[in-house]
C-alpha positions as CSV (number, residue, x, y, z in Angstrom):
1,M,-312.1,189.3,-27.6
2,R,-309.0,189.5,-24.8
3,P,-305.9,187.5,-25.5
4,A,-304.6,185.3,-22.8
5,V,-301.2,186.6,-21.3
6,G,-298.6,183.7,-20.0
7,R,-297.0,184.6,-16.9
8,V,-292.9,185.2,-17.4
9,R,-290.4,184.2,-14.6
10,R,-287.4,186.4,-13.9
11,L,-284.0,185.2,-14.2
12,D,-281.5,184.6,-11.3
13,H,-278.4,186.5,-10.9
14,R,-276.5,183.6,-12.9
15,Y,-278.4,185.0,-16.1
16,R,-279.4,181.8,-17.1
17,S,-280.7,181.5,-20.7
18,V,-284.4,181.7,-21.5
19,H,-284.0,178.8,-23.4
20,A,-283.2,176.8,-20.5
21,L,-285.9,177.9,-18.4
22,L,-288.0,177.1,-21.4
23,Q,-287.0,173.8,-21.1
24,R,-287.3,173.1,-17.6
25,H,-290.5,174.9,-17.0
26,P,-293.3,174.1,-19.5
27,P,-294.1,176.5,-22.2
28,F,-295.8,179.4,-20.0
29,L,-296.6,181.5,-23.3
30,Q,-300.1,180.8,-24.8
31,R,-300.1,180.9,-28.1
32,Q,-302.9,182.8,-29.9
33,P,-304.3,182.2,-33.1
34,E,-303.6,185.0,-35.8
35,S,-305.5,188.0,-35.1
36,A,-304.9,191.8,-35.8
37,V,-303.7,192.7,-32.0
38,A,-300.4,191.4,-30.9
39,P,-300.3,189.9,-27.2
40,P,-299.4,192.7,-24.6
41,V,-295.8,192.7,-23.5
42,V,-295.5,190.8,-20.1
43,R,-292.9,192.0,-17.0
44,P,-292.2,190.8,-14.0
45,V,-292.9,193.0,-10.8
46,Q,-291.9,193.4,-7.2
47,G,-293.8,190.7,-5.2
48,G,-293.9,188.0,-8.0
49,G,-296.5,189.7,-9.7
50,H,-297.0,190.7,-13.4
51,R,-297.9,194.6,-15.1
52,R,-299.8,194.2,-18.2
53,Q,-299.7,197.0,-21.1
54,G,-302.3,197.4,-23.7
55,A,-302.5,195.4,-26.9
56,Q,-300.5,196.7,-29.7
57,A,-300.8,197.1,-33.2
58,P,-298.6,194.6,-34.8
59,D,-296.0,197.0,-36.5
60,H,-294.9,198.5,-33.2
61,R,-291.7,197.7,-32.2
62,S,-290.7,196.9,-27.9
63,R,-287.4,195.4,-26.3
64,V,-286.3,194.6,-23.2
65,C,-285.3,197.0,-20.5
66,P,-282.2,196.2,-18.2
67,G,-283.5,196.3,-14.7
68,R,-281.9,195.0,-11.1
69,L,-282.8,191.6,-9.4
70,R,-284.3,191.7,-6.2
71,G,-282.2,191.0,-3.4
72,S,-279.1,189.7,-5.3
73,G,-277.1,193.2,-4.9
74,L,-276.5,192.1,-9.0
75,R,-277.6,193.7,-12.3
76,G,-279.7,191.7,-14.2
77,A,-281.8,191.8,-17.1
78,E,-286.0,191.9,-17.2
79,L,-287.4,189.8,-19.4
80,G,-289.8,191.0,-22.0
81,V,-291.6,189.0,-24.7
82,A,-293.4,190.9,-27.7
83,A,-294.5,190.2,-30.7
84,G,-292.4,191.2,-34.4
85,S,-294.5,192.4,-37.4
86,A,-295.4,189.7,-39.8
87,A,-292.1,190.8,-42.6
88,G,-290.3,189.8,-39.3
89,D,-289.3,193.4,-38.1
90,R,-285.8,193.1,-35.6
91,R,-286.5,196.5,-34.2
92,Y,-286.8,196.9,-30.4
93,Q,-288.8,199.6,-28.0
94,R,-287.3,200.4,-24.7
95,H,-290.4,200.1,-21.7
96,G,-289.5,200.3,-18.1
97,H,-287.5,202.0,-15.6
98,H,-284.5,201.3,-13.6
99,R,-284.4,201.5,-9.5
100,G,-282.0,202.4,-6.9
101,R,-278.2,202.8,-8.2
102,S,-279.3,200.8,-11.3
103,A,-281.1,203.9,-12.3
104,G,-278.3,206.5,-11.6
105,Q,-275.9,204.2,-13.5
106,C,-278.0,204.1,-16.5
107,G,-278.3,207.7,-16.1
108,R,-274.6,208.1,-16.5
109,R,-274.5,205.7,-19.5
110,H,-276.9,207.6,-21.1
111,Q,-275.7,211.0,-20.5
112,D,-272.0,209.9,-22.3
113,F,-273.7,208.5,-24.8
114,P,-277.2,210.1,-25.6
115,E,-277.4,207.2,-28.4
116,A,-277.9,204.5,-25.3
117,A,-281.2,205.8,-24.5
118,D,-282.5,205.3,-28.1
119,P,-285.3,202.9,-28.2
120,L,-284.0,201.6,-31.7
121,Y,-280.4,200.5,-29.9
122,P,-278.5,198.2,-30.4
123,P,-279.3,198.2,-34.7
124,Q,-278.4,201.7,-34.4
125,G,-276.7,204.2,-32.7
126,G,-273.8,202.2,-32.0
127,T,-272.0,198.6,-32.9
128,V,-273.0,195.1,-32.9
129,I,-270.2,192.1,-32.1
130,P,-271.8,188.7,-32.6
131,V,-269.6,186.4,-29.8
132,G,-271.2,183.3,-30.8
133,M,-273.9,181.0,-29.2
134,G,-276.3,183.5,-30.2
135,V,-274.8,186.2,-28.0
136,S,-274.2,189.7,-29.4
137,H,-272.2,192.5,-27.7
138,W,-273.2,196.3,-28.4
139,E,-271.1,199.2,-27.9
140,P,-272.2,202.6,-28.2
141,E,-270.3,205.1,-30.6
142,Q,-267.2,206.5,-29.8
143,R,-267.5,210.4,-29.0
144,P,-264.5,212.9,-28.3
145,G,-264.0,213.5,-24.8
146,V,-265.4,210.3,-23.4
147,P,-263.1,207.7,-22.0
148,V,-262.6,204.3,-23.8
149,S,-263.4,202.8,-20.4
150,N,-267.1,204.4,-20.4
151,R,-267.6,203.2,-23.6
152,W,-267.1,199.7,-22.5
153,Y,-269.0,199.9,-19.5
154,A,-272.3,201.4,-20.8
155,S,-271.8,198.2,-23.8
156,V,-274.4,195.4,-23.2
157,Y,-274.4,191.7,-24.1
158,F,-277.9,190.7,-25.3
159,K,-279.0,187.1,-26.9
160,E,-282.6,186.8,-28.5
161,K,-284.2,183.2,-28.7
162,T,-287.5,182.5,-30.9
163,I,-290.3,181.7,-28.9
164,A,-292.3,179.8,-31.3
165,A,-291.8,179.5,-35.1
166,G,-294.2,181.5,-37.6
167,N,-295.5,184.1,-35.1
168,G,-291.8,186.2,-34.8
169,W,-292.2,186.1,-31.2
170,K,-289.1,186.1,-29.3
171,V,-286.9,186.6,-26.3
172,V,-284.4,189.0,-25.2
173,V,-281.9,188.8,-22.6
174,E,-279.5,191.6,-22.3
175,A,-276.6,192.0,-19.2
176,P,-275.1,195.3,-18.9
177,I,-271.2,194.9,-18.2
178,R,-270.8,198.2,-15.4
179,P,-273.1,196.9,-12.7
180,L,-271.1,193.4,-13.2
181,V,-267.6,195.1,-13.0
182,E,-268.8,197.5,-9.6
183,E,-270.4,194.3,-8.3
184,I,-266.9,192.0,-8.4
185,S,-264.9,195.4,-7.4
186,Q,-267.0,195.5,-4.1
187,Q,-266.5,191.7,-3.6
188,T,-262.6,191.6,-4.2
189,M,-262.6,195.0,-1.9
190,V,-264.4,192.6,0.9
191,L,-262.4,189.8,0.3
192,F,-259.1,192.2,0.9
193,E,-260.5,193.7,4.1
194,V,-260.8,190.1,5.0
195,I,-257.6,188.6,4.4
196,I,-256.1,191.6,6.1
197,A,-258.1,191.2,9.2
198,L,-256.9,187.3,9.7
199,I,-253.4,188.2,8.5
200,V,-253.2,190.6,11.2
201,T,-255.3,188.3,13.7
202,V,-252.7,185.5,12.7
203,I,-249.3,187.9,13.3
204,G,-250.6,188.7,17.0
205,L,-251.4,185.3,17.6
206,S,-248.2,184.1,16.3
207,R,-246.7,186.5,18.9
208,V,-248.2,185.5,21.9
209,H,-246.9,182.1,21.0
210,A,-243.2,182.8,20.3
211,A,-242.9,184.3,23.6
212,R,-244.5,181.2,25.2
213,Y,-242.3,179.5,23.5
214,S,-238.9,181.7,23.6
215,L,-238.5,180.6,27.3
216,S,-238.6,176.5,26.7
217,V,-236.5,176.7,23.4
218,R,-234.1,178.8,25.1
219,Q,-233.8,176.1,28.2
220,L,-233.8,173.3,25.8
221,V,-231.1,174.8,24.0
222,D,-229.0,175.2,27.0
223,V,-229.5,171.5,28.0
224,T,-228.2,170.3,24.6
225,R,-225.6,172.1,24.2
226,Q,-222.4,169.9,24.0
227,L,-225.1,166.8,24.5
228,P,-222.4,164.4,23.3
229,E,-220.2,165.1,26.0
230,R,-222.4,165.3,28.7
231,C,-223.8,161.4,27.9
232,S,-219.8,160.6,27.9
233,S,-218.8,161.9,31.3
234,G,-222.2,160.6,32.6
235,E,-223.4,163.8,33.7
236,E,-227.0,163.9,34.4
237,V,-229.5,165.9,32.0
238,V,-232.5,167.6,33.4
239,W,-234.7,168.9,31.0
240,P,-237.4,171.7,31.0
241,H,-240.9,171.5,31.3
242,S,-242.7,171.8,28.1
243,M,-244.8,174.6,27.3
244,S,-247.0,172.8,24.7
245,R,-247.7,169.4,22.9
246,E,-245.3,170.1,20.1
247,M,-242.7,171.1,22.8
248,S,-243.5,168.0,24.7
249,G,-242.8,165.8,21.4
250,L,-239.2,167.9,20.4
251,I,-238.3,167.4,24.5
252,A,-238.9,163.5,23.4
253,N,-236.9,163.5,20.3
254,F,-234.0,165.0,22.2
255,Q,-234.1,162.4,25.1
256,V,-234.1,159.5,22.9
257,M,-231.0,161.2,20.9
258,A,-229.7,161.5,23.9
259,A,-230.2,157.9,25.0
260,A,-228.6,157.1,21.5
261,I,-226.1,158.4,21.6
262,H,-225.1,157.0,25.2
263,R,-225.6,154.0,23.5
264,D,-223.4,154.7,20.4
265,I,-220.6,156.0,22.7
266,K,-220.3,152.9,24.2
267,E,-220.4,150.8,20.9
268,M,-217.6,153.1,20.1
269,E,-216.0,152.5,23.3
270,H,-216.4,148.8,22.7
271,L,-214.9,148.7,19.1
272,N,-211.7,150.9,19.8
273,E,-210.9,148.0,22.0
274,S,-210.7,145.6,19.0
275,L,-209.4,148.3,16.7
276,E,-205.7,147.9,16.9
277,Q,-206.1,143.7,16.7
278,R,-208.1,144.4,13.2
279,V,-205.4,146.7,11.8
280,A,-202.7,144.3,12.9
281,E,-204.9,141.9,10.7
282,R,-205.6,143.8,7.9
283,T,-202.0,144.9,7.6
284,Q,-200.7,141.4,8.2
285,E,-203.1,140.5,5.4
286,L,-201.8,143.2,3.2
287,R,-198.3,142.0,3.8
288,E,-199.2,138.8,2.7
289,A,-200.8,139.9,-0.4
290,I,-198.3,142.5,-1.5
291,Q,-195.8,139.3,-1.2
292,F,-198.0,137.0,-3.1
293,S,-198.1,139.3,-5.7
294,E,-194.4,140.0,-5.8
295,Q,-193.8,136.0,-6.0
296,V,-196.3,135.7,-9.1
297,I,-194.3,138.6,-11.2
298,Q,-191.2,137.0,-10.4
299,S,-192.1,133.3,-11.1
300,A,-193.7,134.9,-14.4
301,Q,-192.5,132.9,-17.4
302,E,-192.8,136.0,-19.3
303,G,-191.6,139.4,-19.0
304,I,-193.2,141.8,-17.0
305,A,-192.1,145.7,-17.4
306,V,-194.0,148.6,-15.4
307,H,-193.7,152.1,-16.5
308,D,-194.6,155.4,-14.7
309,L,-196.7,158.4,-16.9
310,E,-193.2,159.6,-17.5
311,L,-192.3,155.7,-19.3
312,H,-189.2,155.5,-16.1
313,Y,-188.9,151.4,-15.2
314,L,-190.9,150.9,-12.3
315,A,-190.5,147.0,-12.2
316,W,-188.0,144.8,-14.2
317,N,-188.9,141.0,-13.3
318,P,-186.1,138.1,-13.7
319,F,-187.6,136.8,-17.1
320,M,-186.9,140.3,-18.7
321,E,-183.5,139.5,-17.2
322,T,-183.0,136.7,-18.4
323,L,-184.1,137.8,-21.9
324,S,-182.7,141.3,-22.5
325,G,-179.2,140.3,-20.2
326,I,-179.8,143.4,-18.3
327,T,-180.0,143.2,-14.9
328,A,-182.8,145.2,-12.7
329,D,-180.6,147.7,-11.4
330,R,-179.5,149.1,-14.6
331,V,-183.2,149.3,-15.7
332,L,-185.1,150.6,-12.6
333,G,-186.1,154.4,-13.0
334,R,-184.3,155.1,-16.2
335,H,-185.9,155.7,-19.5
336,P,-186.3,153.1,-22.5
337,A,-184.7,154.8,-24.7
338,E,-181.5,155.5,-22.6
339,I,-181.0,151.5,-22.7
340,F,-182.5,150.4,-25.8
341,P,-182.3,152.8,-28.2
342,H,-183.6,151.0,-31.3
343,L,-187.4,150.9,-29.6
344,I,-187.5,154.5,-30.6
345,E,-186.9,153.2,-34.7
346,T,-189.4,150.4,-33.9
347,G,-192.2,153.0,-33.1
348,T,-192.2,150.9,-29.3
349,I,-191.9,154.8,-27.4
350,A,-194.5,156.0,-29.4
351,R,-197.0,153.5,-28.2
352,L,-195.9,153.4,-24.4
353,E,-196.5,157.0,-24.8
354,S,-200.1,156.8,-26.1
355,V,-200.7,153.8,-23.8
356,A,-200.0,155.6,-20.6
357,A,-202.0,158.8,-22.0
358,G,-205.2,156.4,-22.3
359,G,-204.7,154.8,-25.5
360,P,-206.5,151.2,-26.2
361,P,-203.9,148.5,-25.3
362,T,-201.1,147.8,-28.7
363,S,-199.4,144.3,-29.4
364,M,-196.1,144.4,-31.8
365,D,-193.2,141.8,-32.5
366,I,-190.3,142.9,-32.3
367,Q,-186.8,141.6,-33.3
368,F,-183.2,142.0,-31.9
369,R,-180.1,140.8,-31.2
370,D,-179.0,139.4,-28.0
371,A,-176.2,141.6,-26.2
372,V,-174.9,138.2,-24.2
373,S,-175.1,135.2,-26.9
374,G,-175.0,137.6,-30.3
375,K,-178.0,135.8,-31.3
376,T,-181.0,137.8,-33.1
377,K,-184.2,137.3,-30.8
378,W,-187.8,137.5,-31.5
379,V,-190.2,138.7,-29.0
380,S,-193.8,140.0,-28.8
381,E,-194.8,142.6,-26.8
382,L,-197.7,143.7,-25.0
383,S,-198.6,147.3,-23.7
384,A,-201.8,148.1,-21.7
385,P,-202.6,151.0,-19.5
386,L,-202.0,150.6,-15.6
387,C,-204.7,151.6,-13.4
388,N,-205.1,151.8,-9.6
389,S,-207.8,150.8,-7.2
390,K,-210.0,153.8,-8.1
391,G,-209.7,153.4,-11.9
392,V,-206.9,156.0,-12.4
393,I,-204.3,155.4,-15.2
394,I,-200.7,155.6,-13.3
395,G,-198.8,154.8,-16.1
396,A,-198.4,151.5,-18.6
397,I,-197.7,147.4,-18.2
398,T,-195.7,146.0,-20.8
399,T,-195.6,141.8,-20.7
400,V,-192.9,140.2,-23.2
401,R,-193.0,136.5,-24.2
402,D,-189.9,134.7,-26.5
403,I,-191.0,134.2,-30.1
404,S,-187.8,133.2,-31.6
405,N,-188.9,129.5,-31.7
406,R,-192.4,130.6,-33.0
407,K,-190.6,132.9,-35.5
408,R,-188.0,129.8,-36.8
409,M,-191.2,127.7,-37.7
410,E,-192.9,130.0,-39.4
411,E,-189.5,130.7,-41.5
412,L,-189.1,126.7,-42.0
413,A,-193.0,127.0,-42.6
414,R,-192.5,129.8,-45.4
415,C,-189.7,127.9,-47.2
416,A,-191.5,125.1,-47.7
417,L,-194.7,126.7,-49.3
418,D,-191.7,128.4,-51.6
419,N,-190.9,124.7,-52.4
420,A,-193.9,123.4,-52.6
421,I,-195.3,126.6,-54.8
422,G,-191.9,126.0,-57.2
423,A,-192.6,121.9,-57.2
424,N,-196.3,122.4,-58.2
425,N,-195.3,125.0,-61.1
426,T,-192.9,122.2,-62.4
427,M,-195.5,120.0,-61.8
428,K,-197.5,122.0,-64.3
429,R,-195.0,122.8,-67.2
430,L,-194.3,118.5,-66.7
431,L,-198.1,117.6,-67.2
432,R,-198.1,120.1,-70.5
433,V,-195.5,118.4,-72.1
434,I,-196.6,114.8,-71.2
435,A,-200.1,116.3,-72.8
436,H,-198.5,117.7,-75.9
437,E,-196.0,114.3,-76.2
438,F,-199.4,112.1,-75.7
439,R,-201.3,113.8,-78.0
440,T,-198.7,113.3,-81.0
441,P,-199.2,109.7,-81.4
442,L,-202.9,109.5,-80.2
443,G,-203.0,111.6,-83.2
444,L,-201.2,109.1,-85.3
445,L,-203.4,106.3,-84.1
446,T,-206.4,108.0,-84.6
447,G,-205.0,109.2,-88.6
448,C,-204.6,105.5,-89.2
449,T,-207.4,104.1,-87.7
450,D,-209.8,106.5,-89.7
451,I,-207.7,106.0,-93.0
452,L,-208.5,101.6,-92.7
453,D,-211.9,102.6,-91.8
454,R,-212.6,104.8,-94.7
455,Y,-210.2,103.5,-97.6
456,W,-210.4,99.4,-96.4
457,D,-211.2,98.4,-100.0
458,R,-209.7,101.0,-101.9
459,L,-206.4,100.2,-100.2
460,T,-203.6,97.9,-101.3
461,P,-201.9,95.3,-99.3
462,E,-198.7,97.3,-99.3
463,K,-201.1,100.4,-98.0
464,R,-202.3,98.4,-95.5
465,S,-199.3,97.2,-94.0
466,E,-197.8,100.5,-93.7
467,Q,-200.6,102.1,-91.8
468,N,-200.4,98.8,-89.6
469,G,-196.8,100.0,-89.1
470,H,-197.9,103.5,-87.9
471,I,-200.4,102.1,-85.7
472,R,-196.9,99.9,-83.7
473,R,-194.5,102.7,-84.1
474,A,-197.4,105.6,-81.9
475,A,-198.2,102.5,-79.8
476,R,-194.3,102.4,-78.8
477,Q,-194.2,105.4,-78.6
478,L,-197.2,105.7,-75.8
479,S,-195.1,102.9,-74.3
480,K,-192.2,104.5,-73.5
481,L,-194.1,107.8,-72.5
482,L,-195.5,105.7,-69.9
483,E,-192.6,104.5,-68.6
484,S,-191.2,108.1,-68.3
485,V,-193.9,109.0,-66.4
486,V,-193.6,106.0,-64.0
487,A,-190.0,106.7,-63.5
488,F,-190.2,110.8,-62.7
489,N,-193.1,109.7,-60.3
490,H,-190.7,107.3,-58.5
491,L,-187.7,109.6,-59.0
492,G,-185.8,110.0,-55.2
493,T,-187.8,107.4,-53.5
494,E,-184.7,105.1,-51.5
495,T,-187.0,102.4,-52.9
496,P,-186.3,100.7,-55.9
497,V,-189.3,100.4,-58.1
498,E,-189.4,97.4,-60.5
499,R,-190.7,98.0,-63.9
500,P,-192.7,96.0,-65.3
501,L,-192.4,94.7,-69.1
502,A,-194.7,96.3,-71.6
503,D,-197.1,93.6,-73.4
504,I,-196.8,95.6,-77.0
505,G,-198.2,92.8,-78.8
506,G,-201.2,92.5,-76.7
507,L,-201.7,96.1,-77.1
508,C,-201.6,96.2,-80.4
509,R,-203.9,93.5,-80.8
510,T,-206.3,94.9,-78.6
511,I,-206.1,98.1,-80.7
512,A,-206.8,96.0,-84.1
513,A,-209.8,94.4,-82.4
514,E,-211.3,97.8,-81.4
515,A,-210.4,98.5,-85.2
516,E,-211.8,95.3,-86.8
517,I,-214.9,96.4,-84.7
518,N,-214.9,99.9,-85.7
519,W,-214.7,98.9,-89.3
520,G,-216.9,96.2,-89.3
521,A,-217.1,92.5,-89.0
522,G,-215.1,90.7,-92.0
523,R,-212.4,92.7,-92.0
524,P,-209.3,91.1,-90.3
525,L,-206.5,93.0,-90.0
526,P,-203.0,91.4,-91.2
527,F,-200.2,91.5,-89.0
528,P,-196.7,90.0,-89.3
């Protein structure tokens, strides 16, 4: 029985995978039932036909032979389909032939590497390197005297794909490298030739246009030379004839610029007419501002001293004269250490140098003796950097305030605090003494009442009378202590304190009543 033969389409110049062709086109290899005869090899030929070869034994090896795509100019791969052995033999046998330049190139490759013509490669006579996605790279073995580039040109990328599982049918696609490289080189050279031709054409056209524009440009340069002077003098400007649309736009722009210059000149002339008046007004305003600042400095009820970067005095207001007793003419232009030597010991000079160098503002209280009155005074000094309108430090400014009254009040408050602390300590000692003095009669009262409470039945009338005498003496002692405390509390007051008389009898009756309640009913205390 003659097996059916499927038709295999040729791959295009993009080397699209057989798997993609099988998905795009329905299965075109008719599967045959198992038999002793393998399906023949099918290879596409010129004109869309196909060539059939006789049936081969199952163990016969066949493979795809590299060929050339018709009309594409690139080396492609002719597709062949072969049936392997039942054991899955993956060896291949070369069939077919090469056409045109492809045959010569393959011949050169086979001449450098004889094993490339071996029908059993790529598994034998070379190196197979897996690339990925089922694609492998076969390279022939290195031979003495053969360049590495020839070995690489003779290499082949191939991929095999199983068509149907279980029968061993596979499709093998190979793509030689040499024709691809040569085709890319040819296309690159063609592109280079086209680019060079375009460059030469552009250069020629640019020279023609440059010669055309040069005359108009020179005329435009002559016209626009000293354009503001011409516009200000009223000279008529004759513009050149434009040679192109771009030149027309350029000339129009220059005309607009000339009109703008003429308008600006008119405005400047108008501004110059009122410039002197404006300068005079600004000068008067500046003079008034300076006078106002001077009045503020002179009228301030705080001392103001201004130093330059070398700490020489630049300003010394009247309050500083009153405070220090030194006039401004003796101070201005001199260093503080020359007039006030004690400022070195107090650290004021060092603080002024730090502030003039850009340090933070500092404050300090200074005590000094007035040269006129001879009295000791206190002042609070605050120093800060002095900056100009651009923010650059040009010196230091010091403000001085008279704090003599505040220091005097602080001294009085300190004395009052010391007196209060002393009085508090005295009061603590008095309280300790009073507590000790009260503790003795109270202890006597407690002891006597405890004896009477526990031993009332056992005590004789004499013993009871003795305990009552102890209680009365303790009560009198408590009364005297209370009178002493009241007298001490009113000590030093101008209003006389009327001392009330103590009712000792009532106090004793109260104590006796409490003792009777504690001892129990029916036990009266006899009082003389």
